[in-house]
N, C-alpha and C positions, 0 to 999 in steps of 0.2 A: 621370634618376629614381634619387630616394634611396633606393638598395637599405641595409637596414642592413649592415653589417660584422661579422662576428664579435664584434670585441672589444666591443661595443655589448648584446651581451647580459648583464646585470649580475648577478653576486651567484654566479655558476656556477661550479663546480669543475670543472673540467676536466681534473684529472690520471687518466692511466689508470687506472680502476680495478681492474685486474689487480695493478697495483703497491701502491693503497694502498687509499681508502676508497672507495665508490661515491656518484659524483657526484649520485643523486636523494637528494635530503633527507626525503622524506618516508617515514615509518613504514610504509604500508598503500597498496595500491593504492587504496583508497579515497577516502584522504585526499589522493591525485594527480586523484583525478577531480575533486574539487570548483572547483579554480586554472585552467581552463583558459579562454582565451580565444584567437578568432584573428582581432579585429579588424582587425590590421595585414595578418596575410597576405589575405584578403578584399580590400583597398583594390591590393595587389598586382599580385592576380588579374587585376583587372579592365587594369591597364598593360600586364599580358604578354599577354593576349590581344592586346592592340592591337596590339602590337609581334609577334608571335610564332606564328606558325599552332597553335592548338593549346595557348599558352602556355606548350611548353617543346618540347625535342627531341627527347623518348624518347615512343613512344605511352604506353609500360607506366606512367610519369610522370606522365600527364597528369590531369586533377581529375575526367573521369568513372570514373578509376578506383580514387578513394577517396571515402569518404563526404562528405558538405558539411560536415558539421564535422570539419573535420581539417586538420592544419597545411599551408598551399598552398606551401611553401617551406621548407626545410632552409638555415640561415645557417651552422651549425659542426657540427661530431663530431670525437668522439674516442673510440675503443674503439668500443661497441658502443653509446652513447649519444647523440643528436642533439640540437639544440635549432634551432627556428624562429623567425620575423621579431617574436613575440610573447613568445618566453622560456620557452616551455614545451620540457619537456624529455622525450623519449622513450627508453626500448629499442628498438632498432631492429633488424628482422629484414628480409629480403630482401637486405640490404647492398649496394644499390649495381647493383641485378638480378644478384645473386650474384658481381659479380665483386670485392667488397673481403672477402677473405676471413680478411686478419690482424685487421683493425679500421680504423678510420678515425683518420688520419694518423697510422699506424702507425710509430715514430720512426725507425726504421732504414732505413725503405723512400724516407721523407722524405729523410733526410739523405743518403743516396746520390744521388736527383733532385738535392738542391739544387747537392753537389759536383760533379756532372757537369755541371750548366748553368753553372757557372762556367767550366768549359773552354770554351762553346761550345754551343750546340743543332744547328747543323744548316750541313756546310761543302758543299763542293763536289766533295770525294771520298768515302770511304766513312771512319766513323771504326773504332777500335780493338774499340770496345764490341759495335761489328755480330757480328764473330766469337766473339767470347767468348762472349755470349748463345747464338749458334749452338751454337758448342762444348756448352755446357753442354745444349742441350736434344737434340742428337744423341746425348750420353752417357744422355740420360735417359728418351728416349721410343723405346719399341722401335721402331717403324716409321718413323723418322727418319734419312735419311740423308742429307737437304738442308734446311734450311729458309729462308723469307722473311717478311722481316716485314712488315706494315699496322698499324693502327689499329682494325679492328672485325673481329666476327664474319663479316659480311655478303661483305667484301671478299674475305677468301681463303677460304670455300667458294663465293662463285662463279666467284674462281681455278681452283679443284678441278675444278669442271663445264667452264672451258676446257680445263686440261689434259687432261681426262677424253675431252674431244670430238675434240682435236687426237691423242692416244694411240690411239685406239682409229680415229679415221675414222669416229665414230657420231654421230647428232645427239642422240638422246632420254636423257635423265633420268629416272630412277624416284627417288620420295625418300618416305618415311615419313609417310601420311597423319595418322599420331595422334600424330607430334611436332609442336608448334604454328608453330614460328619457323625457318628456316633460311637465311631473307637479304632485304633489301630488294628484291632486283633482279627482274624481268621473270621469270624461270623460276622462280620461287619465289611472288611476290606473284601472278602471274596463276591460280594456283589457289586462290587464298582469296577470301573476301567481299571486298576492297579490290583486286578487279583494274582499277578507272578509269583508262587512260593505259595499257594493256598490249595491245598487237597481240595480236588473234589467233592468228596465225601462231607466236609467241613461247610463248603459252601451250600449243599443241598440241605441242609437242616436250617437254613434261613429262606424265609419270604418276605414279600411285602405289600404295602395297603398304601393306598393314596389318601391325602387330608384332604378333610372335610368330604368325605366319601364315606359313609357308613355303609353303604351297599358293598364297597369292595370290601372291607372288615369281614363283614358279614361273611362275604364267598368264600374266603380263606378257611373259617371257621369250617364251614361246609366243606371243603375241600379237602382240608384236615381235621377230621371229628376226632377230638383227644389225644390230639398231638400236639398243639401249641402251648408251649410251659409260659408266653410271656409276649406282649404286645408291649412296642417300644415307640416313644416317640416325643418329639419337645411340644409344648404347648402353643406357640405359636413362633413363627418365622416372622416375615413379612405379611402374609396374610392372617387374619384374624380369624377364630373360627366360628362356623353360622350355624344355626338351626340346631343347636344345642350337640354339637357335634363328638365334642371331649367327654362330656356327662352318658354320652349314648355310648360311646365306645367303652368308657368305663364299667357301663352297665353290661354291655356286651361281653366283653373280660368277665366278669362277677357271673353270669350266665353259663358261659361256658368252662366254668374253673380253671383260668388263665391268669396270670399276675399281669396288672397294669401298672407299668413302670415308666415315671417320667423324668428325661433327659431336662436339667433345670440349671447346666451348666451354664444357660446363656441368661435365662430368663430369672432367674433365681439372683437376687441382690441387684435387677434392672426393673422388670417389672415391676415387684414390690419384695418389700424386705422379707415378706415371710414367701415370696416366691411365688409363680403363675398359679402354684394351685390352691394358694390362699383367693387370689384374685378372681379366678374361675371357679370356686366352691369345689375341687376337686379332692379324693380319697386314694391318692396312689397307695397299691403295696410297697411301691419301691422307689427311690427318686434319686438322681445323682447330682450334687452342687461341686461346683470350683469354680475356675476362672475370676470372678471379682470378688468371691470368700476372704482372700488376702490382699486383695489389692496387689496381685502380682505376685505375690510370693509362692512357691510352691506349695497348693494345699488343696485338696479335693475332700471329700464326704459322701460316702451311702450313708440313706437317710432311710427309715421303713419301719416296720411293723415289728414287734417283737420274738411273735410266733416265727417268722420267717429268718429274721435276722438273726437269732439264737441259735439259726442250725452251725452258723461257723463259731459259736460260743462254746463254754463250758457248763451249760444248764441246759442241754439238751438229752432225752433218750434214745433220739433219731441218730441216726449214721450221720458221722459230723462233715460237713463241709469244709474245707480249707477255702476260706472266704477271702480276707485280705491278711497278709503278714509281710508286710516289707520294712525293712530295716528302718529308713528314711522315712516311713508314713507318718509319725509323730514325731518330728523335729521340735524340741520347743521354740525354735526363732518363728518358726513358720505357724503352730499354733498360735502364740502370744500375737503374731500379724496381726491374724482372724480375728481375735477378740478386739483389737484393736479398732480393725475397720467397722465391726458390726456394732461397737461403740459409737462412731464416726456417724456410721447413718443415722443411728439413733440420734443422735446431739443435733446432727446436722443438716435433719433433712434431704439427705442425700438424693434419695429417688425423685423427689418433687424438682431438684436443680436437673437433674437430667433430663426429666418430663419437661420442664421449662425451655430449657435452653435447647434441647431437639427441637421444640415448637418453632421458638426463633428461626434457628436457622430451616427450616423448613419452609416457614413461610417467606422468610427474604429469598431464599432459590425460587420456592415455587413464583412469586411474583416478578423475578427475571425471568425464567422460562415460560411464564404465559406471554411477557413481554414480547419477549423474542420470537415468538411464533415455535416453541421448538416443542410443545407438550406431547408429542409422539414419539419424540428422540433422546428425551434426558429429563430425568428426574428423582426424587428420592420417595423412597417407601418405608413403612416397617411403622412400627410403635415410635415416638419422638425421642424415648431413651436408647432406644436402637436404628439410627439411621441407616440405611445403605441405598446407593443408587443405583439407576438403572442407564445403561447407553446402548442406542439402537441406532441401525445404519438406514442409509436412504429407504431401504425399502423396509424399516421399520422393526429389523430384525433384531436381536440380542447381538453384538459387537464387541468382540475383543480389542479390534483395533481401535475403534472409537473410545471404548473404554482407555485405552492405553494414553490416546489423546488427550482425555478430561486429564488422565491423573498428570500427563507430562507437562500440561499447561499451571495445573496447580502447584505443582512441585516450583515451576517457576517463578512460581509468586507467592512463596513461602507456606504454602500449604501440604502437609503430607497426610494424603486423604485416600485411600484405599477404601474404605467407607466413610460415612461420617457418625458414625458412634460417639457418643461425646462422652466426657469426664465431669465430675462435680468442679474443675479446676476450670472449664471453660466459660471464661467471663464473656461478660457482653462485648469488649472492644472484640473480643478474640473470635466469637460469633459472628461480629459484623465484618471483620476482618476479612474473614472467610466469604461472607457471603461478596464482599466485594472482588476477592479474586474470582468465585466462581462465576461472575457475572464477566470478568473478563476474559477466562478460559473458553467461556459457550459463545465467545465472537469468534476465535480459532475454529471452535466444531461446527457453528454453521457454516465459516468456511470451507472445513472439509467435507461437507455434506453438499453443499454446491462444487467443489472443485474436485475433490475426491480425494479420502483423508491421506491417502499415501502422499502426497504433497507435502502435510504438516507435521508427520510424523518423524521423529529424529531416532530411527531403529526399529526392531523388531518389534510387533506385538505382542501382549501378555498373553499366557497362556493357561489354560485349568488348571489347577495346581493335580487334581487326580485324573490322571490321562494315563494312556498306555504305553505308547512311546513319546520319549521326547522331540524326536522330530516332526512331530504332528502339526497341521497346519491349520489354526482359525482363523474366521474370517472378526 
């Protein structure tokens, strides 16, 4: 298959724009709109679907998550700018499903990974870099007395459930029903719309509670006395905790002998360099980190209390847990990338930039939305460092069709925005160009509200990634 290589995109200035000129050459979002073609992407998509189920390896990156008139692939990125096989350039948000916090091809991280590769990637014994990164995380993360590395969030969060079951001698896992994703494994996916292939007995061992609803969690412990091994949630999504919910939930777990497990895949290194647990004064028994830990390199970590973590080690007298034992979990280059990423957070005030640029974007979009009288139909929500947007139809209900229209019009104007999650590389100019693009896109959005969205959509609407059947229809 002839896949375009990064160097084949001609005439593009890939200089890191924070240090020089913004590589987007057009003077306005409208100018960018006139130049897009996805001819090569369309050809490559057909080949990809013949070779790969879904055409890619992450459901959130699938064709059904984007308008039909969208880049099918990304061939290179620098900072917050990306290029597709047709040579189109975009300001990107979402940044690798929130994994790329510093920016694409961030030089210090890339250089650290390259130097580590030159020494070898994987050996028959552990490398020194494993202990070096572990020490950094133990010093950094409040709950971390020991850490264990893997490649993805699903693996370490599932490992946390196994530890919790072994430590407590209980079988049931409770997770927050308001948080969309914790793992690809049976204990979680069996309780979603994509439960195909999951045995009912695995599903029966998982239950749910609601965020900011301590009574719903209390009810679980009353319904399953002495059976819940752990409670799992993210510290925050788009709605902040209220009335001391997180501390109350932690206390409820302690009172009932269950472990309190925090999924910090997103909040870790975005909310605070020490994680959301530090920000909210929490002391989880176990916590999972990933995504931004390596600025896009495949690295995740389970952190937790020594007496729990050591059940998977060599210094326990109790029955041993097969915790995490992965061939590639501690590849040298990924660990070196994580060390360089943490150093960048410390030296460059990365988290402050995420908040500042997100706030600039939210304020600009909010002003436009208010001025157009669209506050009930579209807007941004969440912390400035992790902004998402909502799209609603004429009845003010969440709408996949209007989400598609909004993304479609942003793409025409040079913004690839499945969310508005920013990075350290989003400059003031990038943010201001995005606000300009949003303003133009919302003109079409408003026309869709007035005349019907179907008149302006160029193809089918997007669909939820987790659904039972591909042919399901969503408004």
